[in-house]
C-alpha positions, 0 to 999 in steps of 0.5 A, a space after each residue: 391259256 386254255 378254254 378250260 383254264 379259262 371257264 374254271 377260272 370264271 367260275 371261281 371269280 363269280 363264286 369269289 365276287 358273290 360271296 358263293 361256292 358250289 353246293 350240294 342239294 343239302 346236307 348229308 348226314 353220315 353215321 359215325 359208324 359209317 367210320 368205325 365199325 369193323 366189319 363195314 370197314 372190312 367189306 368195303 376194303 374189300 370191296 372198293 380197295 381190292 376189286 376195283 382199280 388202284 392207283 399202285 404207281 405213277 408211271 415215271 416210277 417206271 421209266 424204261 424196259 426192265 424197271 421194276 417196283 415192288 412194295 407193299 400195298 395192304 398187305 398184298 406183295 406187289 411187284 410192277 415190271 415195265 417189259 422190254 414191251 413197254 407194257 407195265 405188267 402186275 404181279 404178286 411179288 410170291 415166289 410159286 415154289 414156297 413163297 418167298 418174297 422175290 424182290 425185296 421192297 424198293 425200285 430197280 432195273 433187271 431183265 430176270 428176278 430170281 428168289 433169293 430162297 431156292 432161285 426160281 427164276 422168272 422173266 419180266 413177264 412173270 414167266 417161270 423160266 429157270 430154277 436152281 437144280 431143276 434135274 434133283 427136283 423132280 419135273 414141273 410145268 413151267 407154264 402153270 408156276 408162272 408169278 400170279 399176275 393182276 390185272 393193270 392198266 397204265 393209263 394218263 401217267 398212273 399204273 392202275 391194279 386190282 389187288 385180287 388175282 383173275 379179276 380184270 376191268 377196263 380202265 376206259 370204261 373206268 376212268 371214262 372222260 376222266 382219263 384225258 383231264 388228268 392227261 393234261 397235267 402231263 404226269 409222265 414227263 415230271 422229276 420224281 424228288 421225293 416220296 415219304 410214306 406217312 401214318 394217318 387217321 382212318 381212311 374216311 377221315 383221312 379222304 374226308 380233308 383231301 376234297 373240300 376247302 372249308 377248312 384252308 383258312 383255319 387249319 393252313 394259314 401258315 402253309 398252303 391256306 396263304 395261298 388259296 382263298 378258302 370256303 370257295 370251291 369249284 366242282 366237275 365230276 366224272 362218275 366218282 372221280 372228282 377236279 376240285 377248283 380252288 381259287 388263289 388269293 390272287 384271283 381278285 386281280 382278274 376282275 380288273 382285267 379283260 378276258 382276253 388277256 387273262 393268264 388264269 393257270 397264276 389264280 386258280 389251283 386244280 386238284 384231281 380226285 380219281 377214285 378211291 386213293 390218288 389225289 393230284 395236286 399243283 400247288 405252287 408253279 412247277 411243283 405237284 404232290 400227289 397222294 396216294 391213300 392206303 387203308 390200314 389194318 383197322 378202321 382207324 389206321 391208313 399210309 399216305 404214299 405222298 410223291 413230291 414232283 418237280 417240273 424238272 430235275 432241279 439244277 441250281 441252288 436256286 431250283 434245289 431250295 425252290 423244290 425243299 421248300 415245296 417238299 417242306 410245305 406240303 409235308 407240313 400242311 398234310 402231316 401236320 396240319 390235316 393228319 393231326 386233325 384227323 388224330 384228334 377226330 380218331 381219337 374222339 370218334 368213339 366217345 359218343 359225342 357224335 351219332 352222326 357227322 354232318 356233310 356240309 352243302 359247300 362239301 359236295 366232293 365229300 358227299 359224293 365220295 361217301 355215296 359212290 363208297 355206298 354204291 361200291 360197297 353194295 354186293 359186286 357192284 365194282 363188276 359192272 367196270 
C-alpha cells in the first residue's frame, strides 16, 4: 500500500460518505462555436496538436534497438526509430529525393530504411547513407538530405513528439512532476495485447467524455459502470495534466476497516490524462487501457488509437479469456456507449438548440482541460514549454 493511493482512497471515501465530489468554483459556459467553428478548430489543432508535444506512441512499442513504428498522425507521416544507442528518434517518413514514404505503416525492426521508389537508404539516425546508382545521379551532399527530424523525447514509458519541424520542447518542463506520476504505472513492462483505431466524434466532444464521472452510471451501466461509482471524482492537476480518481463499487468496504489494514488499490480507479491527447486508465486488475485521441480533418471527426495492455502476456486459457473480456468491455464502453453518445451530440450540434454548453461544477477536469485549450490557442503561448 502506498501513501499516495491510501490518500486518494481516503479522499474518495470521504466524498462517498458525504455525498459530495471534487468541484470547480462555478459552472463554466462554453459557446457551441468552440466546438464547431472551422477557423478556430484549425488554429487550435495547429497550436495544440502540431506545435506542442503529443503522445505519439508507447515505449513498449519500440522494445529494442532497431525497432521502428510508422504511422500517419493527422496527415503527418511519422517514423519512430529506436537506435543502437537506445534513443528514440522521430522523423517525417518522407524520402528527401522525391517524397515517397520510406516505410509502410506498421512496426518492425531494421538497421536501415530504403525508399521503395529509388532505393535511397537511411540509417537509424535518419542519415542518408546510400543511393542507388549514385554515380549517375550527380553529386549530393548527404549531410543535407537526411530524413527530416522532429523533436522527440521518451519519458515515463511514453514517446512524445512535436509534429512541426524545428520546433523544440523541454520534456521535463512540459511534464513536470506529472512525469513521476505516470512513472508509477510502469508502462514499459506491460504486454501489448491489442491495438485498434476507432473513428469518433469531434475532438472536444470526445475528450469531454474522458474527463468526468458524471455520466458513468447512466451510460456505462453494462460495462465499466458496474465497477465504478458515478459522479464521484477526486481530481489532482499538474498544469494541463490531470489525474482522475474514481471510487469502485467496493469503496464502502473501507469504512468498516482500520486504515492500517486498507488495501486501497482495489477500491479506486485512476485515470491519467496527459494534455492534449493521452488517457491511461487502469480499470480491472491486471489490465490497462491507453487511448490516444487525434483530431480529424474537420471539427466533427477524430481517430482514437486504443491500446489494450495486460500485466503479462496471457499464458493460460483463463488468462487469455480474461484479457479478451477486458478488451471487449473497453471497446463496448468507448465505441458503443461513449462514442455513440458523442456522435449523437455531433449530429445535433449545428441544430441551433444550444448557443452554449454547460460544464458543471462536478466536471472540474473538463473545465481545466478547456481552460488550457484556450491558453495554448493564444498566439505562441506554447513557446514557453
